C-alpha positions in Angstrom: -3.4 -31.3 120.3 0.2 -31.1 119.1 -0.1 -33.0 115.7 2.8 -33.3 113.3 2.0 -33.7 109.6 4.1 -36.0 107.4 4.5 -35.0 103.8 6.0 -36.6 100.7 8.6 -35.0 98.5 5.9 -33.1 96.6 4.5 -31.6 99.8 1.4 -33.8 99.8 0.4 -34.7 103.4 0.6 -38.5 103.7 0.3 -39.0 107.4 -0.1 -37.6 110.9 2.0 -38.1 114.0 0.2 -38.0 117.3 2.3 -37.8 120.4 1.9 -40.9 122.6 0.5 -39.0 125.6 -2.3 -37.5 123.4 -2.9 -40.9 121.7 -3.4 -42.5 125.1 -5.8 -39.8 126.1 -7.8 -40.3 122.9 -7.9 -44.1 123.5 -9.3 -43.5 127.0 -11.8 -41.0 125.8 -13.0 -43.1 122.7 -13.1 -46.7 123.7 -12.5 -49.1 120.8 -10.4 -46.4 118.9 -7.7 -49.0 118.2 -10.0 -51.5 116.6 -9.0 -51.8 113.0 -11.9 -53.9 111.7 -14.9 -51.8 110.9 -17.8 -53.7 109.4 -19.4 -51.5 106.7 -22.6 -52.9 105.5 -22.8 -53.5 101.7 -25.6 -51.0 101.3 -23.4 -48.3 102.8 -20.7 -49.1 100.2 -23.3 -49.0 97.5 -24.4 -45.5 98.5 -20.9 -44.2 98.7 -20.1 -45.6 95.2 -23.2 -44.1 93.8 -22.4 -40.7 95.3 -18.8 -40.8 94.1 -20.1 -41.7 90.6 -22.5 -38.8 90.7 -19.8 -36.4 91.8 -17.5 -37.7 89.0 -20.2 -37.1 86.4 -21.0 -33.6 87.7 -18.7 -32.1 90.3 -20.4 -28.8 90.1 -23.5 -30.3 91.8 -21.6 -30.8 95.0 -22.0 -28.3 97.9 -19.1 -27.3 100.1 -19.2 -28.0 103.8 -20.0 -24.5 104.9 -22.9 -24.2 102.5 -24.3 -27.6 103.6 -24.0 -26.5 107.3 -25.8 -23.3 106.5 -28.7 -25.3 104.9 -28.9 -27.6 107.9 -29.0 -24.7 110.4 -31.7 -23.0 108.4 -33.8 -26.1 108.8 -33.5 -26.2 112.6 
């Protein structure tokens, strides 16, 4: 996929440009991709808020992605 990243003046990535041909392929592959309204149940929001709060209180307790995947694979 030929993505182009859009950055602000400080170099922070603020967006992604997807060529129209590739966007159309994604839309065909993933029906409903264009739908903007996603209903997130309140209990999902509550869990995310709780986890963000936990992380804010103790960022050292978080595990990186690779470590988490290693733990998952050990359990398989």
